[in-house]
Structure formats: C-alpha cells, structure tokens
N, C-alpha and C positions, 0 to 999 in steps of 0.2 A: 430418185435414180431412174434413168431411162432404161427401156427394155434392151436397147443395143448394148449398153454398158453391162447390164446383168448377163446378157448372152455371152459377151466377150469374156466375162469372168468365169462362166461355166464351161468355156471351151477347154478341153483337155489337150495338153501337149502330147505329141506323138513321142515314141521312144527316140527317134532320130533327133527331134527338137530338144529333148532333154539332154541328150549327149552333146549336142552342139552348144547349148547354153552352159552346160557344166564345163566343157573345154574352154569356152570363151571366158567365163568368169575366172577359171583357174589361171589362164594366161594373163588376164588383166591384173589379178591379184599378185601374181608372181612379178610382173613388171613393176607394179606399184611398190612392192617390197624392195626390189632391186634399186629403185630410185630413192626410197625413203630411208633405207638402212644406213647409207653413208651419213645422211643428215642426223639420224638418231645416234649413230656411233660418235660423231663429232660432239654432239650436245652432251651425251653421257660421259664422254672422256673429259670434257671441260669441267664437269662437276665431280670428278673422281680425284683421288689422291695421286700425287706424282709417282709414288711407288707402284700403284695399280696400273697406271698408264704405261710406265716403262716395262713392267713385267708382262704386259699383254693380258691382264685379267679382265679388262673391259671388253665385253662382247655386245651386250644390248643395253643393260641398265647400268647406272653409275655404281662404282665399287668404292667403298670407303669414302662416302660423300664428303666433298670438300669444295670450298670456294676460294682456295688460296690462289688459283690462277687469276680469277677476277679481281681479287684484292690486289694482286701484284700489278695488274693492268690499270685499274682505276686509281691506284695510289699515285700514279704518274699524272701530274697536273697537265702535261702536254696532251693527254688523251682528251680531256675536256675542251681544250683549245681546238684540237682537231675536229671534235664533234661540232663545235660552234662554226668553224670555218666550212666544214663540209655541208652542214645544213644551209648556211648562207649561200654557198656556191650552187647547191641543188635547187633551192627555192628561186634564186635570181636567174640562174641559167635555164631552168625549166620554164619559167615565165617568159623569158626572151624567146626560147625555142618555140613555144606554143604560139606566141604572137606572130613571129616571123613566118612560121609554117602556115598558119591560117591566112596571113596576108599574101603569101605566095600561092597557096593552093586554090583559094577562091577565084582569083582572076583566071587561072589556068583551067578552072572548071567551067567558065563561061564560054559557050560556043561562039559568041560574037566577038571574042577577043582577037584583034588583028595579030597575025603571025604567032598564034598560040602554039603550033607545032614547033616553031623555031625556038621559042623560049623553053618549051619542054625539053627539047634536045640539048639546050645549053645546061639545063639542070642535070639531066641524066648523064651528060658527058663527064661531069665531075665525079661520077661514081666509078669511072674507069681510069681517069687520070687526075693526078693532083700535083701541086707544086713541089711537094717533098718536104722533108723535115727542116732542112737548112733554109730554103727560101721562106717557109712559113715563119721560122724564128726571126729572120731578118725583117719581115713585114711587121711582125708584132713589135719588134724592137724599134723600128722607124715610127710606128704609131704611138710609142711611149707607153705600151701596155705591159711591159715586163714587170714582174714582181707586183702585180695588182690583180684584183678580182676579174678585171676585164680580159686578162689573158686566159682565164679559165672558162669564161662564158661566151665570149664573142666569136672566136674562131669557128666553133661548131654551132653557130646560131640556127642553122637550118640543116636538118637531116633529109637528104633527098628521098630516101625510102619512105620516111614518115610523111613527107610532102606529097608523094605520089599516092600513098594510101588515103590521105586526107582529101586530095583532089578527086580521086575516084569515088570516095564516100559521098562527097558533096554532089558530084555529077550524077550519081545513081540514086541518091536519096531525095534531094530537093528538086521537084519537077520545074520545068521551064514555065509551066502555066502559073505557078505561084509567083514567079518573078514578073511575068506579064501582068497579072492582076494587081500586084503591088505597084508597078510602074503606072498603070492606068489611074490608080488612086493618088498618084503624085509622090510615091515613095522613092527616095534617092537610093543610090547604090550603097552608101555608107549606112543608111538606116536599115535597108534590107539585110545587109550583112550583120548588123548588130542585133536586130530584133527577130530575124527569121533564121539566118544561117547558123549563128552561134547556138541558140536554144535547140535546134534540130540536130546539132552535131555533137551532143554531149558524149555519145558512145565513143566516137573516134577520138575526141579530145582526151577522154580518160585513158584510152589506149596509148596514144603518143606521149601523153604526160608521164605515164608509168615508164615507158621506154626511155624517154629523156632523163627522167629522175634517176633511173638505175645507172645510166651512163655517167651522169654527174657524180653520183654517190661513189661509184667505183673508179672514178678518174684518178689515175696514178701518174701516167707518163707525162701528161701536160704539166702537172705540178712539178715534176722532177726537172723539166726543161725550163719553165718560165718563172718559177718562184725561188727566191733566194733567202727570204726572211723566214726563219723558223716559226715565227708567230702567225704566219699566213698559211702554213702547211695544212693540207686536208688530213682527214683521219687516216687514209690509206698510207700516207708517207709516215705519219707518226707511228702507226702499228708496225710498219716495216722496220723502222729504226729500233723499236723495242725488241722485235724478233731478232734482228741482227746482233744487237748488244747481248741478247740472251744466249746466243750460240757459243758453244765452248769446244775446245779440243781436249778430249779425254786424255790424250797422251801427255798433255802438259800438267796433269794433276796426279800427284803421287798417291794420295789417299784414295783407294778404290771406292770406299763408301761415300766419300764426298763427291767423287766423279759421278757415281750413280744418282745421287740426290740432285746434283746440278743438271744432269741430263734429263732426269724425270721432270724437273721444273721447266726446263726448256721445251720438252714435248708437251707438257700441260699448257704452257703459254700459247703454243701453236693453235690448239683447239679453242682456247678461250678467245684468242684474237679473231679466229674465224667467226665465232658466235657474235662477238662484239661488233664486227664489221658488217655482218649480214642481217642480224636480227631486226634492226630498225626499218630497213627497206622492205623486209618480208612482211612486216605488220601492215604495210600499206596495201598489199595486193588484195586481201579480202574485200576491201572497200571498192575496188574497181573491177573485181572479177566478173560481175554481172554484165559489164560493158565490154569485157575483153573479147569474147567470142563474136558478139554481134559486130563490134567495130572492126575487127580484123577481117571477118568473112565478107561483110558488105564492102569494105574498102579494098578488097583484093580480087574479088571474083570478076568484076566488070572493069574493063580498061578503056 
C-alpha cells in the first residue's frame, strides 16, 4: 500500500464534513426507501392472502403467506401464450432495432458523409411531428402487416433518441485516426464497421438494447390496434383481459362475505399481475448495469 493511500486513510474528517456526509447519506437512504417501498409493498401483497390485502394488513412483509394469486394467473393457459408471444416480439423487435439504429447512426457519425446535417434534420424532425394513429394504421394495412408480428416490430424499427445517442457515442469514442489507418491497410467500410465499430460500441449497444427491449415488453397499444387473433396477443393484453374479467361490482352480490372474498381476490390479482409482468424484464438489468452509465454519459455529453 502506497504512502499516499495510508495518509488519505489517516486524514480525519472535520465536524462540518461529518455533518455533511451524515445529511447526504440520510437523504439518499430516504429517497431510496421512497423508491423501493412501493416495489416491496407490491411484492409482499402478491404473496399475501386476499383477506390480508383487502383489510390493509400488508405494510412491509407478506401477511398470511399465500400464492393463490399466482396460481390463479398461471392456471390460465393464455398467460403462457402471452409470454411466448412477448418474448418473440421482444427478441425480434430488439434485434431489428439495434441493427437499424447502428446502420443509421454509423454513417451519420462519419464527418465525410455528404449532407450529413440534412439527414440528421430529417431524423430529428420525426421527433416533433408524426403521421398520426389513423395514417399509420392505414400504412400498416396497405403493407399487409395487420395481425402479424411485423405490425409489432417494423413501425418503430428506429428510435431517434437512441440513434442520436449511438451516433454521438461512435463519434466521440472511435477516433478518425483509427479509420484512416484501417483505410490505408485496405479495410473497407463494411469491414471497419463489423470489426472495429461494433466491438468498441458494446456499452451503447447494451444501453439501447435494454431501452428497446423494455419498450417491446411493455408494448400494449400497438397490439390493441393491429392484432385481432387472441393467439398472437402479447402478455400485456392477456394480463389486462384477466384483470378486467376479475373486476366485480360489489352491489351486484347479496352475500357480503362472498363480496369481500371476491374483492380480495381481485385486489390480489392486481399485485400478482404487476409482478408477473415486470419481473422478467427486471432480471435483465443487472447484466447491463455496468454498461448503462458509461453508454448513456458518453453518448449524451458530446453532440
């Protein structure tokens, strides 16, 4: 251990520094609890009994541990079909998104691209104005993509925000000297893109892949507009249908005990559905966390 490190460890904090750190840590811990508590509450409620959820007994930990909500959800065969469709849409859609984003971002990152500013303007213009829901529906219908996977993955093939972040990342991370040296050695643009740009862009690829995947996983409105076959519904539509069917009007039930029980199961299903819908995508985040800060910061600071 070097002397500088030993000296740094021996430095005593002043009283003002201690107060500052104590207040800072307290604020950070409080904010973390405010963010985490709703998640913990939903998770605990999903593993509690319907009676405990209805009576408000669940505060932090599960009360009267039960998995009846999950049994009710997973007993529906359509849930597994929704999982399969959602995974398919997410994998295919994210792959198309990454490919199209990189193919658009790399040329715009090249300073020798003719009319680069004009093409960048065309891309950013779509962030302010769009064709609208009805024209988009008519275009998808004319291309014969209704009630197919392509209606879920093609319309949003490129996210302009992700493209700009990727372009800025490539522009600020990969030096022009590397391209010049590769061209002197006879390297083509395609080979340079495949062997140099892609390996050096893992951080930003991980970031945009996570963003695209979350968008596809939570996609709801597109499926509601473009899909008609229940066998092709994504998970979000299936869970919505289960939740709607579980809703009851207590005034229509004469037996008060039965009304309370059915209302408790309905409330329990809400929490179980939230966990079922969000847990898979949350498990992916730890694997890309190390790239997240690096990719976002490098891709956004320099324009």
